[in-house]
NUTI-349282 format. One line per 4 residues: number of its first residue (from 1); for each residue x, y, z of N, C-alpha, C. Coordinates in nm, 4 decimals, always signed. Example, Ala and Ser with C-alpha at 12.3 -4.5 7.8 and 13.67 -1.06 7.14 Angstrom:
! residues 2
1 = +1.3190/-0.5690/+0.7800/+1.2300/-0.4500/+0.7800/+1.3200/-0.3300/+0.7800 | +1.2850/-0.2250/+0.7080/+1.3670/-0.1060/+0.7140/+1.2900/+0.0030/+0.7870
This chain:
! residues 118
1 = +0.7722/+0.2065/+1.1034/+0.6973/+0.0820/+1.0912/+0.5654/+0.1047/+1.0168 | +0.5015/+0.2184/+1.0403/+0.3748/+0.2467/+0.9713/+0.3974/+0.2553/+0.8208 | +0.5094/+0.3165/+0.7813/+0.5390/+0.3283/+0.6380/+0.5602/+0.1906/+0.5753 | +0.6252/+0.1014/+0.6502/+0.6493/-0.0336/+0.5983/+0.5171/-0.1088/+0.5788
5 = +0.4273/-0.0960/+0.6764/+0.2963/-0.1612/+0.6658/+0.2180/-0.1045/+0.5475 | +0.2217/+0.0275/+0.5286/+0.1525/+0.0888/+0.4148/+0.2141/+0.0445/+0.2823 | +0.3451/+0.0257/+0.2788/+0.4107/-0.0221/+0.1565/+0.3630/-0.1626/+0.1224 | +0.3450/-0.2460/+0.2236/+0.2931/-0.3815/+0.2016/+0.1510/-0.3742/+0.1458
9 = +0.0689/-0.2890/+0.2041/-0.0692/-0.2734/+0.1563/-0.0715/-0.2197/+0.0135 | +0.0198/-0.1282/-0.0193/+0.0277/-0.0758/-0.1561/+0.0630/-0.1857/-0.2551 | +0.1571/-0.2724/-0.2185/+0.1937/-0.3840/-0.3074/+0.0752/-0.4782/-0.3271 | +0.0027/-0.5061/-0.2193/-0.1155/-0.5913/-0.2313/-0.2206/-0.5262/-0.3209
13 = -0.2338/-0.3955/-0.3097/-0.3306/-0.3222/-0.3901/-0.2928/-0.3155/-0.5365 | -0.1646/-0.3260/-0.5661/-0.1192/-0.3208/-0.7056/-0.1442/-0.4526/-0.7778 | -0.1678/-0.5593/-0.7025/-0.1858/-0.6913/-0.7622/-0.3314/-0.7119/-0.8047 | -0.3533/-0.7109/-0.9343/-0.4889/-0.7368/-0.9859/-0.4915/-0.8654/-1.0679
17 = -0.3925/-0.9490/-1.0432/-0.3900/-1.0801/-1.1062/-0.3767/-1.0742/-1.2570 | -0.4446/-1.1658/-1.3225/-0.4308/-1.1794/-1.4678/-0.4918/-1.0631/-1.5457 | -0.5695/-0.9801/-1.4791/-0.6284/-0.8651/-1.5479/-0.5197/-0.7768/-1.6088 | -0.4081/-0.7620/-1.5400/-0.3024/-0.6730/-1.5880/-0.2120/-0.7387/-1.6911
21 = -0.2265/-0.8693/-1.7110/-0.1409/-0.9405/-1.8052/-0.1897/-0.9288/-1.9497 | -0.3085/-0.8823/-1.9682/-0.3661/-0.8692/-2.1020/-0.3265/-0.7370/-2.1649 | -0.3197/-0.7368/-2.2960/-0.2894/-0.6124/-2.3670/-0.4083/-0.5174/-2.3553 | -0.3806/-0.3862/-2.3555/-0.4918/-0.2909/-2.3542/-0.5877/-0.3206/-2.4700
25 = -0.7141/-0.3178/-2.4388/-0.8147/-0.3449/-2.5401/-0.8648/-0.4881/-2.5390 | -0.7962/-0.5772/-2.4650/-0.8398/-0.7169/-2.4589/-0.9790/-0.7259/-2.3965 | -0.9965/-0.6557/-2.2853/-1.1275/-0.6484/-2.2214/-1.1921/-0.5169/-2.2633 | -1.3227/-0.5192/-2.2792/-1.3890/-0.3930/-2.3116/-1.3779/-0.3000/-2.1916
29 = -1.3809/-0.1724/-2.2200/-1.3713/-0.0734/-2.1128/-1.4841/-0.0929/-2.0120 | -1.6025/-0.1284/-2.0604/-1.7161/-0.1437/-1.9690/-1.6948/-0.2600/-1.8737 | -1.6328/-0.3677/-1.9205/-1.6026/-0.4811/-1.8330/-1.5065/-0.4369/-1.7225 | -1.4047/-0.3597/-1.7590/-1.3080/-0.3104/-1.6616/-1.3724/-0.2121/-1.5633
33 = -1.4581/-0.1261/-1.6152/-1.5283/-0.0307/-1.5289/-1.6193/-0.1043/-1.4311 | -1.6883/-0.2057/-1.4796/-1.7763/-0.2843/-1.3922/-1.6964/-0.3544/-1.2824 | -1.5817/-0.4102/-1.3175/-1.4964/-0.4760/-1.2185/-1.4462/-0.3739/-1.1168 | -1.4056/-0.2579/-1.1642/-1.3592/-0.1525/-1.0741/-1.4713/-0.1115/-0.9783
37 = -1.5913/-0.0979/-1.0306/-1.7049/-0.0595/-0.9467/-1.7335/-0.1658/-0.8405 | -1.7196/-0.2933/-0.8773/-1.7391/-0.4014/-0.7803/-1.6346/-0.3913/-0.6684 | -1.5111/-0.3591/-0.7048/-1.4059/-0.3416/-0.6044/-1.4370/-0.2234/-0.5125 | -1.4814/-0.1139/-0.5716/-1.5139/+0.0047/-0.4927/-1.6269/-0.0247/-0.3947
41 = -1.7280/-0.0925/-0.4436/-1.8420/-0.1272/-0.3593/-1.8002/-0.2183/-0.2436 | -1.7205/-0.3189/-0.2735/-1.6714/-0.4097/-0.1694/-1.5830/-0.3346/-0.0699 | -1.5018/-0.2415/-0.1179/-1.4157/-0.1625/-0.0291/-1.4997/-0.0804/+0.0682 | -1.6058/-0.0191/+0.0190/-1.6919/+0.0605/+0.1062/-1.7611/-0.0269/+0.2097
45 = -1.8003/-0.1472/+0.1682/-1.8611/-0.2416/+0.2619/-1.7616/-0.2813/+0.3700 | -1.6412/-0.3145/+0.3286/-1.5377/-0.3525/+0.4268/-1.5070/-0.2377/+0.5225 | -1.4979/-0.1182/+0.4674/-1.4712/-0.0029/+0.5531/-1.5836/+0.0144/+0.6542 | -1.7055/-0.0044/+0.6099/-1.8207/+0.0058/+0.6993/-1.8188/-0.0979/+0.8101
49 = -1.7535/-0.2108/+0.7844/-1.7413/-0.3166/+0.8852/-1.6117/-0.3049/+0.9653 | -1.5403/-0.1939/+0.9486/-1.4204/-0.1696/+1.0281/-1.2915/-0.2250/+0.9709 | -1.2939/-0.2737/+0.8482/-1.1736/-0.3297/+0.7858/-1.1084/-0.2246/+0.6965 | -1.0384/-0.1312/+0.7591/-0.9755/-0.0216/+0.6840/-0.8653/-0.0741/+0.5925
53 = -0.7887/-0.1725/+0.6390/-0.6812/-0.2272/+0.5558/-0.7365/-0.2938/+0.4305 | -0.8404/-0.3746/+0.4466/-0.9021/-0.4401/+0.3316/-0.9597/-0.3400/+0.2338 | -1.0225/-0.2354/+0.2869/-1.0793/-0.1306/+0.2020/-0.9685/-0.0599/+0.1249 | -0.8585/-0.0316/+0.1916/-0.7455/+0.0366/+0.1278/-0.6913/-0.0454/+0.0112
57 = -0.6700/-0.1750/+0.0340/-0.6165/-0.2627/-0.0709/-0.7117/-0.2662/-0.1908 | -0.8402/-0.2808/-0.1660/-0.9369/-0.2870/-0.2762/-0.9435/-0.1560/-0.3536 | -0.9344/-0.0453/-0.2845/-0.9372/+0.0835/-0.3544/-0.8095/+0.1064/-0.4344 | -0.6971/+0.0557/-0.3850/-0.5742/+0.0630/-0.4637/-0.5906/-0.0184/-0.5925
61 = -0.6560/-0.1324/-0.5823/-0.6821/-0.2139/-0.7020/-0.7752/-0.1399/-0.7974 | -0.8721/-0.0690/-0.7419/-0.9613/+0.0126/-0.8242/-0.8792/+0.1084/-0.9103 | -0.7776/+0.1711/-0.8507/-0.6959/+0.2659/-0.9266/-0.6207/+0.1971/-1.0401 | -0.5826/+0.0719/-1.0204/-0.5155/-0.0035/-1.1272/-0.6130/-0.0275/-1.2439
65 = -0.7378/-0.0553/-1.2122/-0.8360/-0.0731/-1.3193/-0.8590/+0.0575/-1.3932 | -0.8545/+0.1671/-1.3220/-0.8661/+0.2979/-1.3871/-0.7536/+0.3149/-1.4888 | -0.6323/+0.2766/-1.4492/-0.5177/+0.2849/-1.5409/-0.5391/+0.1982/-1.6654 | -0.5965/+0.0795/-1.6465/-0.6221/-0.0085/-1.7611/-0.7236/+0.0539/-1.8573
69 = -0.8265/+0.1143/-1.8014/-0.9286/+0.1780/-1.8860/-0.8670/+0.2964/-1.9608 | -0.7880/+0.3757/-1.8913/-0.7240/+0.4919/-1.9560/-0.6291/+0.4489/-2.0680 | -0.5672/+0.3320/-2.0546/-0.4715/+0.2844/-2.1554/-0.5400/+0.2318/-2.2805 | -0.6697/+0.2068/-2.2729/-0.7435/+0.1516/-2.3863/-0.7716/+0.2628/-2.4878
73 = -0.7160/+0.2481/-2.6075/-0.7308/+0.3511/-2.7126/-0.8746/+0.3630/-2.7628 | -0.9552/+0.2584/-2.7405/-1.0927/+0.2596/-2.7893/-1.1888/+0.3360/-2.6980 | -1.1417/+0.3717/-2.5799/-1.2286/+0.4404/-2.4843/-1.2556/+0.5830/-2.5314 | -1.3821/+0.6192/-2.5301/-1.4209/+0.7557/-2.5646/-1.4205/+0.8391/-2.4368
77 = -1.3236/+0.9279/-2.4218/-1.3153/+1.0055/-2.2978/-1.4323/+1.1018/-2.2786 | -1.5128/+1.1188/-2.3815/-1.6282/+1.2083/-2.3712/-1.7570/+1.1325/-2.3390 | -1.7481/+0.9998/-2.3303/-1.8691/+0.9209/-2.3029/-1.9147/+0.9429/-2.1589 | -2.0444/+0.9321/-2.1377/-2.1002/+0.9486/-2.0028/-2.0419/+0.8457/-1.9071
81 = -2.0255/+0.7242/-1.9544/-1.9725/+0.6168/-1.8711/-1.8320/+0.6488/-1.8230 | -1.7468/+0.6970/-1.9128/-1.6098/+0.7285/-1.8745/-1.6052/+0.8507/-1.7828 | -1.6865/+0.9505/-1.8112/-1.6895/+1.0702/-1.7271/-1.7330/+1.0348/-1.5837 | -1.8326/+0.9473/-1.5731/-1.8795/+0.9028/-1.4417/-1.7675/+0.8271/-1.3694
85 = -1.6967/+0.7432/-1.4453/-1.5847/+0.6665/-1.3909/-1.4745/+0.7603/-1.3417 | -1.4473/+0.8663/-1.4169/-1.3460/+0.9632/-1.3747/-1.3856/+1.0330/-1.2444 | -1.5123/+1.0690/-1.2337/-1.5596/+1.1333/-1.1103/-1.5441/+1.0386/-0.9913 | -1.5783/+0.9114/-1.0131/-1.5628/+0.8120/-0.9073/-1.4153/+0.7976/-0.8696
89 = -1.3283/+0.8018/-0.9702/-1.1854/+0.7890/-0.9471/-1.1341/+0.9002/-0.8556 | -1.1766/+1.0227/-0.8818/-1.1354/+1.1362/-0.7984/-1.1854/+1.1161/-0.6550 | -1.3091/+1.0700/-0.6403/-1.3636/+1.0442/-0.5069/-1.2852/+0.9328/-0.4371 | -1.2467/+0.8307/-0.5117/-1.1679/+0.7211/-0.4551/-1.0317/+0.7720/-0.4090
93 = -0.9681/+0.8574/-0.4888/-0.8386/+0.9122/-0.4482/-0.8497/+0.9911/-0.3175 | -0.9548/+1.0706/-0.3053/-0.9767/+1.1460/-0.1818/-0.9956/+1.0516/-0.0630 | -1.0743/+0.9476/-0.0852/-1.1013/+0.8508/+0.0206/-0.9743/+0.7738/+0.0571 | -0.8924/+0.7410/-0.0426/-0.7652/+0.6725/-0.0169/-0.6736/+0.7576/+0.0710
97 = -0.6676/+0.8863/+0.0450/-0.5854/+0.9756/+0.1275/-0.6345/+0.9748/+0.2719 | -0.7644/+0.9794/+0.2882/-0.8234/+0.9756/+0.4219/-0.7930/+0.8417/+0.4899 | -0.8073/+0.7330/+0.4162/-0.7782/+0.6007/+0.4712/-0.6309/+0.5864/+0.5083 | -0.5441/+0.6415/+0.4264/-0.4009/+0.6341/+0.4539/-0.3691/+0.7009/+0.5875
101 = -0.4278/+0.8166/+0.6112/-0.4072/+0.8860/+0.7383/-0.4627/+0.8037/+0.8541 | -0.5824/+0.7477/+0.8336/-0.6457/+0.6655/+0.9364/-0.5598/+0.5435/+0.9682 | -0.5106/+0.4764/+0.8654/-0.4281/+0.3576/+0.8853/-0.2960/+0.3917/+0.9536 | -0.2367/+0.5019/+0.9164/-0.1113/+0.5440/+0.9792/-0.1318/+0.5640/+1.1286
105 = -0.2374/+0.6338/+1.1662/-0.2673/+0.6552/+1.3083/-0.2966/+0.5235/+1.3790 | -0.3709/+0.4371/+1.3127/-0.4064/+0.3072/+1.3701/-0.2817/+0.2212/+1.3934 | -0.1941/+0.2161/+1.2953/-0.0714/+0.1368/+1.3058/+0.0185/+0.1925/+1.4157 | +0.0328/+0.3239/+1.4209/+0.1151/+0.3867/+1.5239/+0.0575/+0.3612/+1.6634
109 = -0.0744/+0.3635/+1.6768/-0.1375/+0.3354/+1.8055/-0.1152/+0.1903/+1.8459 | -0.1250/+0.0990/+1.7498/-0.0999/-0.0438/+1.7793/+0.0449/-0.0640/+1.8229 | +0.1369/+0.0052/+1.7583/+0.2781/-0.0066/+1.7933/+0.3035/+0.0487/+1.9346 | +0.2429/+0.1615/+1.9636/+0.2601/+0.2217/+2.0967/+0.2030/+0.1291/+2.2037
113 = +0.0905/+0.0699/+2.1754/+0.0280/-0.0229/+2.2693/+0.1149/-0.1467/+2.2896 | +0.1703/-0.1970/+2.1800/+0.2545/-0.3161/+2.1884/+0.3831/-0.2870/+2.2659 | +0.4369/-0.1675/+2.2495/+0.5635/-0.1356/+2.3174/+0.5420/-0.1145/+2.4677 | +0.4252/-0.0694/+2.5080/+0.3981/-0.0512/+2.6509/+0.3648/-0.1842/+2.7173
117 = +0.3159/-0.2791/+2.6391/+0.2815/-0.4108/+2.6938/+0.4043/-0.5022/+2.7012 | +0.5002/-0.4781/+2.6089/+0.6149/-0.5676/+2.5966/+0.7238/-0.5257/+2.6825
């Protein structure tokens, strides 16, 4: 059951709306990086307020924006902005792994609690 719940959260995290419908290069890399940063910031806020699921979904969306930036041929991979974005991406991946473990334990605990009550 925990895997099913995580799969649902992954699908929600993959949905970035119309942002993904545009061809690479439609939005400037900086616009995409700024949007990704806004998602990361909101995810950290949600996590701080105890919303691990919401934080997980937003960070998954952050990774989708990273993919969009990487697909843009105009992006200079040596630019300070992109290098900073890459470092943030690695930190987000680490945090996502930690959140995944936390959510798995949380979901399993909720299931155990529900089965003892039912």
